[in-house]
Every structure is written in C-alpha cells, then in structure tokens.
C-alpha positions in Angstrom: 73.3 69.5 109.1 74.4 70.8 105.6 77.7 72.6 105.6 79.1 74.5 102.5 82.8 74.0 101.9 84.6 77.2 100.7 86.2 76.9 97.3 89.7 77.6 98.8 89.2 74.6 101.1 88.1 72.0 98.5 91.5 70.4 98.0 92.0 69.9 101.8 88.4 68.8 102.3 88.5 66.2 99.6 92.0 64.9 100.7 90.7 64.4 104.2 87.3 63.0 103.0 89.1 60.5 100.8 91.3 59.3 103.6 88.4 59.0 106.0 86.1 57.2 103.6 88.5 55.2 101.4 86.6 52.2 99.9 83.3 53.2 101.5 80.5 52.4 99.2 79.1 55.5 97.3 75.8 55.8 95.5 75.7 58.6 92.9 72.3 59.9 91.9 71.5 58.6 88.4 73.9 55.6 88.6 72.6 52.1 89.0 75.6 50.7 90.8 77.0 51.5 94.3 80.8 51.5 94.0 83.7 51.9 96.5 85.3 55.3 96.8 88.8 55.4 95.4 89.3 59.2 95.8 88.1 62.7 95.1 90.5 65.4 93.8 89.8 69.1 93.5 92.1 71.1 91.2 91.7 74.3 89.2 88.0 74.4 89.9 87.4 70.8 88.6 86.4 68.0 90.9 87.3 64.4 89.8 85.6 61.5 91.6 87.1 58.0 91.2 84.9 55.1 92.1 85.2 51.3 91.7 87.1 48.4 93.2 88.5 47.0 89.9 89.0 48.0 86.3 85.7 46.3 85.2 83.7 48.5 87.5 85.7 51.7 87.4 83.9 55.1 87.0 85.4 58.6 86.8 83.1 61.6 87.2 84.5 65.1 86.4 82.6 68.2 87.5 83.3 71.8 86.8 82.5 72.7 90.3 80.7 75.8 91.6 79.7 74.8 95.1 80.4 71.8 97.5 78.3 70.9 100.5 78.6 68.1 103.0 75.7 66.6 104.8 76.6 65.5 108.4 74.7 63.9 111.2 76.3 63.8 114.7 79.6 64.9 113.2 79.7 62.0 110.7 79.7 62.6 106.9 76.6 61.1 105.2 76.6 62.7 101.8 78.3 65.3 99.5 76.5 67.6 97.0 78.6 69.1 94.2 76.9 71.7 92.1 78.5 72.4 88.7 78.9 75.7 86.9 75.8 74.8 84.8 73.6 74.3 87.9 73.5 70.5 87.9 73.9 68.9 91.3 75.7 65.6 91.8 74.8 63.8 95.1 77.1 61.2 96.6 75.6 59.2 99.5 78.0 57.2 101.7 77.4 53.7 103.0 79.7 52.2 105.5 81.7 49.3 104.1 
C-alpha cells in the first residue's frame, strides 16, 4: 500500500520514522552502498537524509521536496519515495538491521 504524506505532516512523519527505523539499513536508488539510517529531517520544504554508521561512510542527501509517499505492507514501512520540485524521485528501501 502506497500512502502519500501531507506536506504539513512531513516533520512529524520523519521524526516518528527516524525513531522507528534508527540504524536500519537503507538502500537509496543510484547508490552502491546500503547504509544505516541516522535520521531524516523535514524543514522549510527541504528534506535532509543522514545515512552512515561512521564518518568514513557518512552520506547526506538534501531534497527540495514536493511529495512524500511511504510504501507499507501489513502496517510495516518498507520504503519511502521523495519526489523533488524538479520531478526526480528518490527511493529509500528499508532493510531490518
């Protein structure tokens, strides 16, 4: 099931998502490494994703967000799709740690 998150709810959604999936492994489309989730913050229309377990494997992705959707199965989060203002969609797929 794909559920769109309303823009006014992005901050709350990503706060809860980060707490529930702290250090879960995340695969981002176009990236070769799967890295642990450090956090996702939404502020002023920007979404900032922090990945990596240590400084040598740290990755920050900043997106000028337009839409956010979460893919769920049986009530459990499986993936997040963030579409930017220019139409590019970044997919984050979760793997249990």
